[in-house]
C-alpha positions as CSV (number, residue, x, y, z in Angstrom):
1,X,79.1,-58.5,33.3
2,X,77.3,-57.1,36.3
3,X,77.9,-53.6,35.1
4,X,76.4,-54.2,31.6
5,X,73.2,-56.0,32.7
6,X,72.4,-53.3,35.2
7,X,72.7,-50.8,32.3
8,X,70.5,-52.8,30.1
9,X,67.8,-52.8,32.8
10,X,68.1,-49.1,33.3
11,X,68.1,-48.7,29.5
12,X,64.5,-50.8,29.6
13,X,63.2,-48.7,32.5
14,X,64.0,-45.6,30.7
15,X,62.1,-46.9,27.6
16,X,59.1,-47.6,29.5
17,X,59.5,-44.2,31.9
18,X,59.7,-42.4,28.8
19,X,56.3,-43.8,27.2
20,X,54.7,-43.3,30.1
21,X,56.0,-39.4,30.4
22,X,54.8,-38.9,26.8
23,X,51.1,-40.3,28.1
24,X,50.9,-38.1,30.9
25,X,52.1,-35.2,29.1
26,X,49.4,-35.8,26.3
27,X,46.8,-36.5,29.0
28,X,47.8,-33.3,30.7
29,X,47.8,-31.1,27.7
30,X,44.0,-32.3,27.4
31,X,43.5,-31.2,31.0
32,X,44.9,-27.8,30.3
33,X,42.7,-27.5,26.8
34,X,39.7,-28.3,29.1
35,X,40.9,-25.3,31.8
36,X,41.0,-23.0,28.9
37,X,37.7,-23.9,27.7
38,X,36.4,-23.4,31.2
39,X,38.0,-19.9,31.7
40,X,36.1,-18.9,28.4
41,X,32.8,-20.0,29.5
42,X,33.0,-19.8,33.3
43,X,31.0,-22.8,34.2
44,X,31.6,-23.9,37.8
45,X,30.5,-27.5,36.9
46,X,33.6,-27.8,34.2
47,X,35.6,-26.9,36.6
48,X,34.8,-29.2,39.3
49,X,35.2,-31.9,36.4
50,X,38.8,-30.4,35.9
51,X,39.4,-31.2,39.5
52,X,38.7,-34.8,38.8
53,X,40.7,-35.0,35.7
54,X,43.7,-34.0,37.8
55,X,43.0,-36.5,40.4
56,X,42.8,-39.1,37.7
57,X,46.2,-37.9,36.3
58,X,47.8,-38.1,39.8
59,X,46.3,-41.7,40.1
60,X,47.7,-42.5,36.8
61,X,51.1,-41.5,37.7
62,X,51.2,-43.3,41.3
63,X,49.8,-46.5,39.6
64,X,52.9,-46.5,37.2
65,X,55.3,-45.5,40.0
66,X,53.7,-48.7,42.0
67,X,54.4,-51.0,39.0
68,X,57.7,-49.8,37.8
69,X,59.0,-50.3,41.5
70,X,59.1,-54.2,41.0
71,X,62.3,-55.8,39.3
72,X,62.8,-55.0,35.4
73,X,63.6,-57.8,33.0
74,X,66.4,-56.7,30.6
75,X,64.0,-57.6,27.7
76,X,61.1,-55.4,28.7
77,X,60.2,-52.7,26.4
78,X,56.3,-52.0,26.9
79,X,53.7,-51.8,29.2
80,X,52.0,-55.0,30.7
81,X,48.4,-55.7,30.6
82,X,47.7,-54.7,33.9
83,X,49.0,-51.2,33.1
84,X,47.2,-51.0,29.8
85,X,44.0,-51.8,31.6
86,X,44.4,-49.2,34.1
87,X,45.0,-46.5,31.5
88,X,42.1,-47.7,29.5
89,X,40.0,-47.8,32.7
90,X,41.1,-43.9,33.4
91,X,40.3,-43.0,30.0
92,X,36.9,-44.5,30.1
93,X,36.0,-42.5,33.3
94,X,37.0,-39.5,31.7
95,X,35.0,-39.9,28.6
96,X,32.0,-40.5,30.9
97,X,32.6,-37.6,33.3
98,X,33.7,-35.1,30.6
99,X,31.5,-35.9,27.5
100,X,28.1,-35.2,28.7
101,X,29.2,-31.9,30.5
102,X,31.0,-30.6,27.8
103,X,27.9,-31.5,25.3
104,X,25.3,-30.1,27.5
105,X,27.2,-26.9,28.1
106,X,27.9,-26.1,24.5
107,X,24.1,-25.1,24.1
108,X,24.0,-23.3,27.3
109,X,27.1,-21.2,26.2
110,X,25.2,-20.5,23.2
111,X,22.3,-18.9,24.8
112,X,24.3,-17.0,27.3
113,X,26.1,-15.3,24.2
114,X,22.7,-14.7,22.6
115,X,21.5,-13.1,25.6
116,X,24.6,-11.0,25.7
117,X,24.2,-9.7,22.1
118,X,20.3,-9.1,22.6
119,X,21.4,-6.9,25.5
120,X,24.0,-5.1,23.3
121,X,21.1,-4.6,20.7
122,X,18.8,-3.0,23.1
123,X,21.4,-0.6,24.4
124,X,22.2,0.6,20.9
125,X,18.3,0.9,19.9
126,X,17.7,3.2,23.2
127,X,20.5,5.2,22.1
128,X,19.2,5.4,18.7
129,X,15.8,6.5,20.2
130,X,17.3,9.2,22.5
131,X,19.1,10.9,19.4
132,X,16.3,10.3,16.7
133,X,13.0,10.3,18.8
134,X,12.1,6.6,17.8
135,X,13.4,3.3,16.9
136,X,14.1,2.1,13.5
137,X,11.2,0.5,11.7
138,X,10.9,-3.1,10.6
139,X,11.7,-2.1,7.0
140,X,15.0,-0.3,8.2
141,X,15.9,-3.0,10.2
142,X,18.9,-3.3,12.7
143,X,21.1,-2.2,9.9
144,X,19.9,1.4,10.8
145,X,22.1,0.9,13.9
146,X,25.0,0.6,11.5
147,X,24.4,2.8,8.6
148,X,22.2,5.8,8.5
149,X,18.7,5.0,7.0
150,X,18.1,6.2,3.6
151,X,14.3,5.1,3.6
152,X,11.3,5.6,5.5
153,X,11.6,8.1,8.5
154,X,15.2,9.3,7.6
155,X,16.6,10.1,11.1
156,X,17.8,13.9,11.5
157,X,20.4,13.5,14.4
158,X,21.8,10.1,13.4
159,X,25.2,9.7,15.1
160,X,28.0,9.5,12.3
161,X,29.7,7.0,14.6
162,X,26.8,4.7,14.4
163,X,25.3,2.5,17.3
164,X,26.7,-0.9,16.6
165,X,29.9,-2.1,14.5
166,X,27.9,-4.6,12.7
167,X,24.6,-6.5,12.9
168,X,25.6,-10.1,14.0
169,X,23.7,-13.5,13.5
170,X,22.9,-15.3,16.7
171,X,25.1,-18.0,18.0
172,X,23.1,-20.7,15.7
173,X,23.9,-18.6,12.5
174,X,20.2,-17.1,12.2
175,X,19.5,-13.6,12.1
176,X,17.8,-11.8,15.3
177,X,14.2,-11.2,14.7
178,X,13.3,-7.5,14.7
179,X,9.9,-5.8,14.5
180,X,9.0,-2.3,15.2
181,X,6.6,0.4,14.3
182,X,8.9,3.0,15.4
183,X,7.5,3.6,18.9
184,X,7.9,0.0,20.1
185,X,9.7,-3.2,19.0
186,X,10.3,-6.9,19.5
187,X,13.7,-8.5,19.3
188,X,14.3,-12.1,19.6
189,X,16.5,-15.1,19.0
190,X,14.5,-18.1,17.9
191,X,17.0,-20.7,19.7
192,X,18.9,-23.6,17.8
193,X,16.2,-24.5,15.3
194,X,15.4,-20.9,14.0
195,X,12.1,-21.1,14.4
196,X,9.5,-19.5,16.9
197,X,8.6,-21.5,20.2
198,X,10.2,-24.6,21.2
199,X,11.6,-25.8,24.6
200,X,15.3,-26.2,25.9
201,X,17.7,-25.1,23.6
202,X,15.1,-24.6,21.0
203,X,13.2,-22.0,23.3
204,X,13.1,-18.5,22.3
205,X,14.9,-15.7,23.8
206,X,13.2,-12.3,24.3
207,X,15.0,-9.1,25.0
208,X,12.0,-8.2,27.2
209,X,12.6,-11.2,29.3
210,X,16.3,-10.3,30.0
């Protein structure tokens, strides 16, 4: 009889332990996903947040071990109110720490991408000028870097391989603004709102400022 009771208690603890392991596995998957996003955007602030998340994970495991060290009743099959409150507190802490940083970094990452695009177009425009003695005009547009223009001043030494693979839109889905008389050019992204002017995430990015 004693052996049978011991097996039931062990089974109850096993059920509780398996549920906890499932919970922590899901939590650790979240941490790994955030680490992947961090590696893409290379933000130091997000890296520090990841360290906080890992500390929270270790705290969660320690709390479970401390609570599970007490005697287990044979009919226990779930978490106690204290355990649930600990989990809810940790999840609330994570949301408080992570959400503002991730939301704020999204716009910053888009502006970084737009700046990189503008630099790439700048290089292509300079190569075009070296080959053909001037920049594409406004009418020819940035498409002149992809396919040889057939209107306006047709370049005679246009590189058959082109200067850009394709003309991209900015990270907000708007076309890059390009104006040129053939001698000088203006190249911009109008930011998140797609309109000239603005502050913060709505501010323009000008290739001359990069």
